[in-house]
N, C-alpha and C positions, 0 to 999 in steps of 0.2 A: 419427379420431385414430390415429396410428401407435402400435403396441404399445409402443415404447420410451418414448414420452411418458407412457403410463399407468403404467409401473412406476418411473420415476425420481422421487425425492423432489423436493419444491419447497419448501424451507425459506425463511424470511424473516429479516430482521434481528431481529424479536421472538423468534424461536426461537434464533437465534445467540447472543444476549446471555446466555443461560442455560447454554450449554455450558461444560464444563470443558476445560482445555487450550487450545492455540492452533489456531484454525481460520480459514480464509478461506471465503467463500461466493461461488460463481460461478454465476449464473443458477439459484439455488436448490439447488445441489449443494455439500455440504460437502467441503472439501479440507484435509487435515491439513497444518499448517505445520511444516516442518523447523526444527530448532533453529538459532538464530543466535548461540549463546553461544560459538562458537569464537573464540579471541583474535584471530586474523587478521581475521575478519569484523567483529568489534567495533572493532578498530583502524581499519580502512578506513572503516567507517561514521562513526566518531567524527571522523576526519580530514576527511571530506567536510563534516560539519556545522560543524566549526571553520572551514574555509576559506570556506564559504558565509556563515557568520555574520560573520566578520571582513571579508569583501568587502562585505557589506551595511552593516556598521558604518562603513566608510570612505567609502561612497558617500553621496550626498545622498538616495537613495531610501529612504524609511522605510515604504513600503507593503508590503514583502515580508518574510516570516519563514521560518525554517527549522525544521522539526519532524522529529525522529528517530522512526521506528517508531510512527506513530499510525494508528489505523484510519481507512480511507476508505470511507464508505458511498456507493457509486456509485448504487445503487438499492435498493429494498426487499428484493431478493433477491441482491444482490451487495455483499460487504464484503471489502475487501482491506487488507493491511498492508505497504506498501512500506517499504524501509529508511529513506529520507529523502524528505521532501516539502518543496518550495519553494512557499510559498503567499502569495498576495496577501491580506493582512489577517489578523486574529486568528481562531482557531478557538474558537468560543463554546460548543460542545457537547463531549461526551466523544469525539467523532469528527469527522472532516472530512466535510462534506456538500455541498461544492461542488468543482469540478475544481481540482486544483493547477496551478500554472504549470509545474512540472517534478516528475516522480517519479523517484527513483533507487533502483535495486535492485542490491545487491552480490550477484553470483551465483557459481555454481560450475559446473563442467562437467556434473555430474549433474542440475542443476536449471535449466540455461540455457533449455531449451525451455519449461518451465512458467513461468519468469519472463517470457519474451517474451509468452506467451499472457495472463498476468495483466495485463501493462502494456496490452495491447490492450483488455482488458475494462474498464480504468479510463476509457477514452474521453477521453483527454487529448491535447493537441497535441504535447507534448514529454516524452520519457522517455529515461533513460540506464540501460543495464545495464552494470555493471562486472564 
């Protein structure tokens, strides 16, 4: 076993639910989540949700729903929180536990690389970074 594997933590969802603050968990490693409370970020995220919701409402497709900022449990040791999820069906638990149809992340220059990496960890077919 390589030395790096022996010293890196390997937390799980069960550990993650007890933490204070906002964290994502990627392959067992905790990542602090930066604040999304800036007004511009909130306005963009809200507008995306409104547009997606209204589009779905006008369509005949009733199978898809839009969720803002809900936890997505990718696996037992990976939990992410994208800004907007476009999901087929209802989320019945406190988190999404199946792949979303689309994940949307409102990003900034300083976090763009991290946001791309997180979207790849979600193991979904479609994502959009704004």
